[in-house]
N, C-alpha and C positions, 0 to 999 in steps of 0.2 A: 699514630699507634705506637710503634716501637721506636721510631726515629727520634721523637721528641721526648719519650719517656722510657727509655731502655731500662733505667734503674727501677722503674715501677713494675717491670715484667719479671717475675720470679723464674729462675731456672726450674725446669720440671713442670712448668705451667702449660696450660692449654688455653689458647685464646680462640674464640669463635667469631668470625665476621659473617653476618647475615645480611640479607637484603634482596630486593627484587632483581631480576636479570638486568644486566647492563649498568648497574648503579656504581660499579667500580671496585667491587670486592677484591678481585684478583689483582688489579692494578695497585691498590693500596697495599695488599699483602706483599707483593713482589717488591714494591718500592721500599717498604719497611724492612724487608729482608736484606735488600742491598745496603740500606742505611746502617744496619747494625751488624754487618758481616764480621767486623773485628771482635764482636762479643762471642762469636762461635768459631773458635780457632780450628775445630776438628771438621768443620764443613757444614754444608747445607744440602738438604734433600728436598726435591720438589717432585710432585706428581699431580697430573690432572686426572681426577677420578671420574670425570665425564658424566656427572649426573644429568647435565643438560642435554646430552646427546642420546642417541638411540642405544648405544652400547656402553653402559657404565662399566668401569673397570672393576673387576672383582677384587676382594681383599687378597685372595690367593695370588692373583697376577701382580697386584701392587707390591706385595711382599717380595715376589720373585724379582721384580724390577729393582727394588731397593737393595736387595741382597747382592745382585750383580753390580750395582753402583758402588756398594761397599767393598767390592773386591772379591766376592765369592765367584768362583768359576761356575759357569752354567751347569756343568755336570755335577757339581757339588751342592746345588740348590735343592733342599729337601722336597720330597714329593707330597708331604702332607701339610695342611694349614698349621697344625700345632707345632710341627717341627720348624716350619718357616718362621712362625712367630717367635719361638724360643731362640732360634739362631739370630734373628733380627734384633731382639731385645738384648741378647748377650753381646752382640757387636756394638750396641750403643751404650751399654752399661756404664762405661767410664769415659764416654765421649761428651763433649760440649758441642752439640749440633742444633741447628735450626731445621725443623721439618715443616714443610708447607704442603698441606693436603688440600688441594684446590678442587672446588666444585663437588663436595661430598653430598651423597644422596641421603645417607642415614647414619646414625650412631653405630649401627652394626657394621657398616662398611669400613669405618675408621678405627673401631675399637682395638683390633690387633695391630694397627699401625702406630699406636701410641707406645713410645719407649717405656721400659720399666724403670729406668733410672731417673734421678732427679736433676740431671745436668742438662738435659735437652729442653728446648722450647718448641712447642707445636702451635702452628697457626693453621686453622681450618677455615675454609670459605664454604658457604652453603646458602642455598635459597631458604632453607628451613632452619629452625632453632635446634634441631637434633636433641630433643628433650631427654632422651634416654642416656645422653652422654654427660658425664661430669666435666665441667669446664671451669677454669679459674676466672675467666672474664669473657663477656660477650659484648660485642659492638654491633648494633643494628644500623646499617647504612641506609639512608633514605636519599631521595632526589634532593638536589640543592634548591633552596627557595629561589624565586625568580631574580631577586636583587643580587644574591650571591652568584648565581649563574651568569648574570650580565657582567659582574665584576671579574669573574674567572675568564669569560670570553674576551673581555677587554685586555686582560693580561696576556692572553694567548695571541690575539691578532693585532693588538695595539688600540689605544683609545681613539686615535684619529679615524681608523677604519670603522670601529664600532659606532662612532658618532656619524660617520659618513654613510653608513648603510643600516639605519635603524630597523627597517622592515626585515631585512635579511637576518640581522642580529636577533631580533625578536623571534623569528621563525626557528632559528637554530636553537635558541634557549628553550622554546616550547617543545621542539622535537626531541631534544636530548633530555 
């Protein structure tokens, strides 16, 4: 995603990673964020929005978390959604930051979490395509083909072990 093509990701852009549960959206997004940390000298923000759980984080709460992370004292965090959004966007206006919004449920959940400036990059992971949200790029992750999954497993456990336990290897690939 970003590690191999950081130059292809424009500042101010929004990239959406979609796919079924467990396909590796979060792992890819976090790995890419770590790989391009030097491109975002003002920092990185991460939040798990919890769409997969019983209690998805509200936009209001997510903004409160981000504002505190950005150095706003808890007592100074605004009480309304509009005020939180305005303060958040003003704090990011001249910053070059990477913002990772993980496990988003809907476009409305993340809309106020998008910075207003053009210097930040946003990566959103979601099980759905968030059709109501304008994104600069969308990557739909799918399960690996069986041959590629065997190759990856061989790299992880070693080719000797893969060849020595073909039934177990096949079961792992099928399960994952």
